[in-house]
C-alpha positions as CSV (number, residue, x, y, z in Angstrom):
1,X,0.0,0.0,-0.2
2,X,2.9,2.2,0.6
3,X,4.0,1.5,-3.2
4,X,0.3,2.8,-4.1
5,X,0.5,5.6,-2.0
6,X,3.7,6.5,-3.1
7,X,2.7,5.9,-6.8
8,X,-0.4,8.0,-6.3
9,X,1.2,10.8,-5.5
10,X,4.0,10.2,-8.1
11,X,0.8,9.9,-10.4
12,X,-0.1,12.8,-9.3
13,X,3.1,14.7,-9.7
14,X,3.2,13.2,-13.3
15,X,-0.1,14.6,-14.0
16,X,0.4,17.6,-12.8
17,X,3.5,18.2,-14.3
18,X,2.2,17.0,-17.9
19,X,-1.1,19.3,-17.0
20,X,1.6,22.2,-16.4
21,X,3.1,21.1,-19.6
22,X,0.0,21.1,-21.8
23,X,-0.8,24.6,-20.0
24,X,2.3,26.2,-21.1
25,X,1.8,24.4,-24.5
26,X,-1.6,26.3,-24.9
27,X,0.1,29.3,-23.5
28,X,2.8,29.4,-26.0
29,X,0.4,29.2,-29.0
30,X,-1.6,32.1,-27.4
31,X,1.4,34.1,-26.9
32,X,2.6,33.4,-30.5
33,X,-0.8,34.2,-31.7
34,X,-0.7,37.9,-31.9
35,X,3.1,38.0,-33.3
36,X,1.7,35.8,-36.1
37,X,-1.3,38.5,-36.5
38,X,1.2,41.3,-35.9
39,X,3.2,39.5,-39.1
40,X,0.3,38.8,-41.3
41,X,-0.8,42.9,-40.6
42,X,2.8,43.7,-41.7
43,X,2.5,41.6,-44.6
44,X,-0.5,42.8,-45.5
45,X,0.5,46.6,-45.4
46,X,3.1,46.0,-47.4
47,X,1.1,44.2,-50.1
48,X,-1.1,46.9,-49.9
49,X,1.7,49.7,-50.2
50,X,2.8,47.6,-53.3
51,X,-0.5,47.7,-54.8
52,X,-0.8,51.2,-54.2
53,X,2.6,52.3,-55.7
54,X,1.7,49.9,-58.9
55,X,-1.6,51.7,-59.2
56,X,0.0,55.0,-59.1
57,X,2.5,54.0,-61.6
58,X,0.3,52.8,-63.8
59,X,-2.1,55.9,-63.7
60,X,1.1,58.2,-64.6
61,X,1.9,55.9,-67.6
62,X,-1.7,56.3,-68.5
63,X,-1.5,60.1,-68.0
64,X,1.9,60.1,-70.2
65,X,0.3,57.8,-72.9
66,X,-3.0,60.2,-73.1
67,X,-0.6,63.2,-73.4
68,X,1.7,61.9,-76.0
69,X,-1.4,60.6,-78.1
70,X,-2.8,64.0,-77.9
71,X,0.6,65.6,-78.9
72,X,0.8,63.1,-81.8
73,X,-2.9,63.8,-83.0
74,X,-2.3,67.3,-83.0
75,X,1.1,67.2,-84.9
76,X,-0.7,64.7,-87.4
77,X,-3.5,67.2,-88.0
78,X,-1.1,70.2,-88.3
79,X,1.0,68.1,-90.8
80,X,-1.9,67.4,-92.9
81,X,-3.3,71.0,-93.0
82,X,0.5,71.8,-94.0
83,X,0.2,69.3,-97.0
84,X,-3.0,70.8,-98.1
85,X,-1.6,74.4,-97.7
86,X,1.3,73.3,-99.9
87,X,-0.8,71.8,-102.7
88,X,-3.0,75.1,-102.5
89,X,0.1,77.2,-103.0
90,X,0.1,76.3,-107.0
91,X,-3.3,77.4,-107.0
92,X,-2.4,80.4,-105.5
93,X,0.6,81.4,-107.5
94,X,-1.8,80.8,-110.5
95,X,-4.3,83.4,-109.1
96,X,-1.7,86.1,-108.4
97,X,-0.3,85.6,-111.9
98,X,-3.8,86.1,-113.6
99,X,-4.5,89.2,-111.1
100,X,-1.2,90.8,-112.7
101,X,-2.1,90.2,-116.0
102,X,-0.9,92.4,-118.7
103,X,-4.2,93.9,-120.3
104,X,-2.6,95.0,-123.5
105,X,-0.6,91.7,-124.2
106,X,-3.7,89.3,-123.0
107,X,-6.8,88.9,-124.6
108,X,-9.9,88.4,-122.9
109,X,-10.4,84.7,-124.0
110,X,-6.9,84.0,-122.7
111,X,-7.5,85.5,-119.4
112,X,-10.9,83.3,-119.3
113,X,-9.1,80.3,-120.3
114,X,-6.5,81.1,-117.5
115,X,-9.1,81.4,-114.9
116,X,-10.8,78.2,-116.0
117,X,-7.4,76.3,-115.8
118,X,-7.0,77.7,-112.2
119,X,-10.5,76.5,-111.1
120,X,-10.1,73.3,-112.1
121,X,-6.7,72.8,-110.5
122,X,-8.3,74.1,-107.5
123,X,-10.9,71.6,-107.8
124,X,-8.5,68.8,-108.5
125,X,-6.5,69.7,-105.4
126,X,-9.7,69.9,-103.2
127,X,-11.1,66.7,-104.5
128,X,-7.7,64.8,-104.0
129,X,-7.8,66.2,-100.5
130,X,-11.3,64.2,-100.0
131,X,-13.9,66.9,-100.9
132,X,-16.8,65.7,-102.8
133,X,-19.3,67.6,-104.7
134,X,-23.0,67.1,-103.7
135,X,-24.9,66.4,-107.3
136,X,-28.4,67.5,-106.6
137,X,-29.8,68.6,-109.8
138,X,-32.5,66.0,-110.9
139,X,-32.6,64.2,-107.7
140,X,-35.2,64.3,-105.1
141,X,-34.7,66.9,-102.3
142,X,-32.7,65.5,-99.6
143,X,-32.8,67.9,-96.7
144,X,-29.8,66.3,-95.0
145,X,-27.3,67.6,-97.8
146,X,-29.6,70.0,-99.3
147,X,-31.0,73.8,-98.5
148,X,-34.2,74.4,-100.4
149,X,-34.1,78.5,-101.1
150,X,-37.4,78.5,-103.2
151,X,-40.0,76.2,-104.8
152,X,-41.2,76.5,-108.2
153,X,-44.5,74.6,-109.7
154,X,-44.3,71.2,-110.8
155,X,-46.2,69.9,-114.0
156,X,-46.4,66.3,-112.6
157,X,-47.1,64.5,-109.6
158,X,-43.7,62.7,-110.2
159,X,-41.9,65.8,-110.2
160,X,-42.7,66.7,-106.6
161,X,-39.7,67.3,-104.3
162,X,-37.4,67.1,-107.4
163,X,-34.6,69.7,-107.5
164,X,-35.2,71.9,-110.5
165,X,-31.9,74.0,-110.1
166,X,-28.8,74.1,-108.0
167,X,-28.0,77.9,-106.8
168,X,-24.9,76.9,-105.1
169,X,-23.0,73.5,-104.9
170,X,-23.0,71.4,-101.8
171,X,-19.6,69.9,-100.6
172,X,-18.8,66.8,-98.2
173,X,-15.6,66.0,-96.8
174,X,-15.6,62.3,-96.1
175,X,-18.8,61.8,-93.9
176,X,-18.9,65.5,-92.8
177,X,-21.3,67.8,-94.6
178,X,-19.1,71.0,-95.3
179,X,-21.9,72.8,-96.9
180,X,-25.1,72.0,-98.4
181,X,-26.3,72.2,-101.7
182,X,-28.7,75.5,-101.9
183,X,-31.5,74.6,-104.6
184,X,-34.9,75.6,-106.1
185,X,-37.2,72.5,-105.6
186,X,-40.4,71.6,-107.5
187,X,-43.7,71.6,-106.1
188,X,-46.5,69.7,-107.3
189,X,-49.9,71.6,-106.1
190,X,-52.3,69.5,-108.0
């Protein structure tokens, strides 16, 4: 019995020491949990800072890209205008020659022929740049490309809303209407 008594206290001591070890083991993870949370918080803050820096870099890159595209678009527009002006200079030179003609050495017919050639050259330059005349005569009136200045009576119902005469030519540049054709339109009153 003495053995049992001695084993009991020894078992109790072992249980007590095991319980203390378990308590120490439980206390150790509890003590390391705030350290883990702090480390995770620092990691997440560093990741957030990296993402924020990346966002700022991307925003700056996009802003630089937008500025570069705007600058290139303006340069392209300026070059296109300069090219058109360069082609118009020949026409301007011709007009200046006509304006300074010698009346004694030039006949009226030669002057008219010269002006006709200048007009043809100007039309060619503008059409090669993309200008298109609007052919309205004999067509049905289209308010999207024509402006009716007056009406004239039509003899037949099928002539209603047909352009009788073009008073001023209209033009479009690509899909953009530059000037509507100013026309006289037939109107059937029957």
